[in-house]
C-alpha positions as CSV (number, residue, x, y, z in Angstrom):
1,M,-12.3,-14.7,9.5
2,L,-14.3,-11.7,8.7
3,T,-15.7,-11.4,5.2
4,I,-16.7,-8.6,2.9
5,N,-20.2,-9.2,3.7
6,D,-19.8,-9.3,7.4
7,I,-18.4,-5.7,7.3
8,K,-21.2,-4.5,4.8
9,N,-23.9,-6.2,6.9
10,K,-22.6,-4.1,10.0
11,F,-21.6,-1.0,7.9
12,P,-24.0,-0.8,4.7
13,E,-22.4,2.5,3.7
14,I,-18.8,1.9,4.3
15,N,-16.2,1.6,1.3
16,V,-14.6,-2.1,1.5
17,T,-12.9,-4.0,-1.4
18,E,-11.3,-7.3,-1.5
19,N,-7.8,-8.0,-2.8
20,E,-6.7,-4.5,-2.8
21,S,-3.2,-4.0,-4.2
22,M,-1.2,-1.9,-1.5
23,K,0.9,-0.5,-4.5
24,L,-2.1,1.8,-4.9
25,H,-1.8,3.3,-1.4
26,T,1.9,3.9,-0.5
27,T,4.1,6.3,-1.7
28,F,6.8,3.8,-2.1
29,K,4.4,2.2,-5.0
30,I,5.0,-1.4,-3.5
31,G,3.1,-3.9,-1.5
32,G,1.0,-6.8,-2.1
33,E,-2.6,-7.2,-1.8
34,A,-4.8,-6.8,1.4
35,R,-7.5,-9.3,1.7
36,L,-9.8,-6.5,3.0
37,F,-9.3,-2.9,2.4
38,V,-11.6,-0.6,4.5
39,K,-12.0,3.2,3.6
40,P,-14.2,4.6,6.7
41,K,-15.4,8.0,6.5
42,S,-16.3,9.1,9.9
43,I,-15.3,8.6,13.5
44,D,-18.3,5.7,14.0
45,E,-17.1,3.8,11.2
46,I,-13.5,3.9,12.2
47,T,-14.2,2.9,15.6
48,G,-16.7,0.5,14.9
49,I,-14.5,-1.4,12.4
50,I,-11.6,-1.7,14.8
51,K,-14.0,-3.2,17.5
52,L,-15.6,-5.5,14.9
53,C,-11.8,-6.7,14.3
54,K,-11.0,-7.1,17.9
55,E,-14.4,-9.0,18.6
56,S,-13.9,-11.5,15.8
57,G,-10.0,-12.0,16.3
58,E,-9.3,-10.6,12.7
59,K,-5.8,-9.2,12.0
60,F,-6.0,-5.7,11.2
61,E,-3.8,-2.6,10.7
62,V,-4.8,1.2,10.5
63,I,-2.9,3.1,8.0
64,G,-3.2,6.6,6.7
65,R,-2.1,8.2,3.5
66,G,0.7,5.6,2.7
67,S,3.7,8.0,2.9
68,N,5.6,6.6,5.6
69,L,4.7,2.7,5.2
70,L,6.3,-0.3,3.8
71,V,4.2,-3.2,2.6
72,N,5.5,-6.7,2.0
73,D,5.1,-8.0,-1.3
74,D,3.3,-10.8,0.2
75,G,0.4,-8.8,1.0
76,F,-1.5,-8.7,4.2
77,D,-3.9,-11.7,5.0
78,G,-6.6,-9.5,7.3
79,V,-8.1,-6.0,7.5
80,I,-6.6,-2.6,6.4
81,I,-8.1,0.2,7.8
82,C,-7.4,3.2,5.9
83,I,-8.1,6.6,7.1
84,G,-7.3,8.8,4.0
85,E,-9.4,10.7,1.5
86,D,-12.9,9.2,2.6
87,F,-12.1,11.0,6.0
88,N,-11.0,14.4,5.1
89,E,-12.7,17.5,6.4
90,V,-11.0,20.9,7.3
91,S,-12.6,23.7,8.9
92,V,-11.4,27.2,9.5
93,N,-12.5,29.7,12.0
94,G,-10.5,32.6,12.8
95,E,-6.6,31.6,13.7
96,I,-8.0,28.0,14.2
97,I,-7.8,25.0,11.8
98,E,-9.7,21.8,12.5
99,A,-8.7,18.8,10.3
100,T,-9.6,15.1,10.4
101,A,-7.0,12.6,10.2
102,G,-7.5,11.7,6.6
103,A,-6.6,15.3,5.5
104,S,-3.2,15.9,3.5
105,I,-1.1,18.0,5.5
106,I,0.0,19.8,2.1
107,N,-3.5,20.7,1.5
108,L,-3.8,22.1,5.1
109,S,-0.8,24.3,4.5
110,T,-2.3,25.5,1.3
111,I,-5.6,26.2,3.0
112,A,-3.7,27.9,5.7
113,R,-2.0,30.1,3.1
114,D,-5.3,31.1,1.3
115,E,-6.8,32.3,4.7
116,G,-3.6,34.3,5.4
117,L,-2.6,32.3,8.1
118,T,1.1,31.8,8.9
119,G,2.5,28.7,11.0
120,L,2.2,25.7,8.4
121,E,4.6,27.0,5.7
122,F,7.1,24.4,7.1
123,A,4.7,21.6,6.0
124,C,3.9,22.5,2.5
125,G,6.2,19.8,1.0
126,I,5.5,17.0,3.5
127,P,3.8,13.9,2.3
128,G,1.2,12.6,4.4
129,G,-2.1,12.9,6.2
130,I,-2.7,14.8,9.3
131,G,-3.0,11.4,11.4
132,G,0.6,10.1,10.6
133,V,2.2,13.7,10.8
134,V,0.7,14.3,14.1
135,A,1.4,11.1,15.8
136,M,5.2,11.2,14.7
137,N,5.6,15.0,15.3
138,A,6.9,15.5,11.6
139,G,8.8,18.4,10.9
140,A,10.8,20.0,8.3
141,F,12.8,23.7,7.9
142,G,12.6,24.6,11.3
143,G,9.0,23.8,12.2
144,E,7.4,21.0,13.8
145,M,3.7,19.8,14.3
146,R,3.7,20.5,18.1
147,D,4.5,24.2,17.2
148,V,1.0,24.6,16.1
149,I,-1.1,21.9,17.7
150,T,-3.5,22.8,20.7
151,H,-5.7,19.3,20.8
152,V,-5.7,16.1,19.3
153,T,-8.5,13.7,18.9
154,I,-7.6,10.4,19.5
155,F,-9.4,6.6,19.6
156,D,-8.0,4.7,22.7
157,E,-8.1,1.0,21.5
158,A,-7.6,-0.3,25.1
159,S,-10.7,1.5,26.7
160,G,-12.7,1.9,23.4
161,E,-13.0,5.5,24.0
162,V,-12.8,8.7,21.6
163,K,-11.1,11.5,23.5
164,E,-9.3,14.9,23.2
165,I,-5.9,15.3,24.5
166,T,-3.8,18.8,24.8
167,N,-0.6,19.5,23.2
168,E,0.9,18.9,26.7
169,E,-0.8,15.4,27.0
170,A,0.3,14.3,23.6
171,N,4.1,14.3,25.0
172,F,5.4,15.3,21.8
173,R,9.4,14.8,20.9
174,Y,11.6,14.7,18.1
175,R,9.6,12.4,15.6
176,G,7.7,10.6,18.1
177,S,4.8,11.2,20.6
178,G,3.0,9.9,23.5
179,I,0.3,9.1,20.9
180,I,2.5,6.3,19.3
181,D,3.8,5.3,22.7
182,N,0.1,4.7,23.9
183,G,-1.1,3.1,20.8
184,Y,-3.7,5.8,20.4
185,I,-5.1,6.3,16.8
186,V,-5.4,9.8,15.6
187,L,-8.8,10.9,14.5
188,G,-8.3,14.8,14.1
189,A,-6.2,17.8,15.4
190,R,-6.9,21.2,16.1
191,F,-4.2,23.9,14.9
192,K,-3.5,27.4,16.4
193,L,-2.1,29.6,13.8
194,A,-1.6,33.3,13.3
195,H,-2.7,36.2,10.6
196,G,0.2,37.0,8.5
197,D,0.8,38.5,5.0
198,K,-0.4,36.4,2.1
199,K,2.5,37.3,-0.1
200,E,5.1,36.6,2.6
201,I,3.4,33.2,3.3
202,E,3.5,32.3,-0.4
203,K,6.9,33.2,-1.0
204,K,8.3,31.3,2.1
205,M,6.3,28.3,0.9
206,Q,7.7,28.6,-3.0
207,E,11.4,28.8,-1.1
208,I,10.7,25.7,0.7
209,L,9.3,23.9,-2.4
210,A,12.2,25.0,-4.4
211,E,14.8,23.8,-2.1
212,R,13.1,20.3,-2.2
213,L,12.9,20.2,-5.8
214,A,16.5,21.2,-6.0
215,H,18.1,18.7,-3.5
216,Q,15.5,15.9,-2.9
217,P,14.5,12.9,-5.0
218,L,10.7,13.7,-5.2
219,E,10.6,12.6,-8.7
220,S,11.3,8.9,-7.3
221,A,8.8,6.5,-5.5
222,C,9.9,7.1,-1.6
223,A,8.5,7.8,1.8
224,G,10.2,11.1,2.2
225,S,13.0,11.5,4.3
226,T,14.1,7.9,5.7
227,F,16.2,8.6,8.9
228,K,16.0,10.3,12.1
229,R,18.9,13.0,12.7
230,P,21.2,11.7,15.4
231,D,22.5,14.4,18.0
232,G,25.0,16.3,16.8
233,Y,25.1,14.8,13.3
234,I,23.2,14.8,10.0
235,A,22.1,11.5,8.8
236,A,22.5,12.1,5.1
237,K,26.3,13.4,5.5
238,L,27.1,10.2,7.5
239,I,25.5,8.0,4.7
240,D,27.2,9.8,2.0
241,D,30.7,10.0,4.1
242,A,30.3,6.1,4.2
243,G,30.3,5.8,0.4
244,L,26.6,4.7,0.4
245,K,25.0,7.4,-2.0
246,G,23.5,5.6,-4.8
247,C,24.0,1.8,-3.0
248,K,21.5,-0.4,-4.3
249,G,19.9,-3.7,-2.5
250,G,16.9,-5.6,-3.9
251,G,14.6,-3.0,-5.3
252,A,15.9,-0.2,-2.9
253,M,18.4,2.5,-3.6
254,V,19.9,5.2,-1.3
255,S,19.1,8.2,-3.6
256,P,22.3,9.6,-5.4
257,K,20.5,13.0,-5.1
258,H,20.0,12.9,-1.3
259,A,21.6,10.4,0.7
260,G,19.0,10.7,3.3
261,F,16.2,9.0,1.1
262,V,15.7,5.5,0.1
263,V,13.9,5.3,-3.0
264,N,12.0,2.5,-4.9
265,N,14.4,1.4,-7.6
266,G,12.8,-1.5,-9.2
267,G,9.0,-1.9,-8.3
268,K,9.5,-4.4,-5.4
269,A,9.8,-4.1,-1.5
270,P,13.0,-2.6,-1.0
271,Q,15.7,-4.5,0.8
272,I,19.0,-3.5,1.8
């Protein structure tokens, strides 16, 4: 079993804490304590701590910004490796934006707007980090990550290699990708946007945000839209038609505002 000293001896500069409440690291605002919680700030620290856990037989999980995560109230007796704000770098070169996995996709869309770059407006209200939204090919309002990604930097746990794959090699699909299928960990991504009119970009983003505020339960602790859209149907409408809007179970509730969202209604792990 790894201790905080084992990690600090190997990585003196790494941010690691004991018995960290996962409520602080999920948008659902739930979850028990992680025995060890690590926030690496470089590729070497990310790959190194994963290799250390594997070599020692320690149980571990890699998470991002916690916006698509449900953590048990009993906590996690192992190492949580959080690729979040400590691994958050963004650079802009013409129409190309590069970002590390811990960067916020909302912040990235704002940077694109400020640079007069169009293509990421759809992402302005998506809660999450680059790692998660790339892996699941997140999308909204007619746009998806695969529309703007050219390359993804990943860590292949099986081979222990860091490599770059193309959009085509990532095998993006509706809310999924070959990145997930192969168990890769996203370390960063490169986006190809286009120059546009700042006022038009801002207008489109404001329209999207207004739509979200009007119809989505953004005031509640949740993980964004919960369900995939079935072919030919809208998940929220099916749930609403079944009379489940507002349905409660344990600490969870189907949002009365939008049936496609499950929200935290009681401070504990939602159970339906």
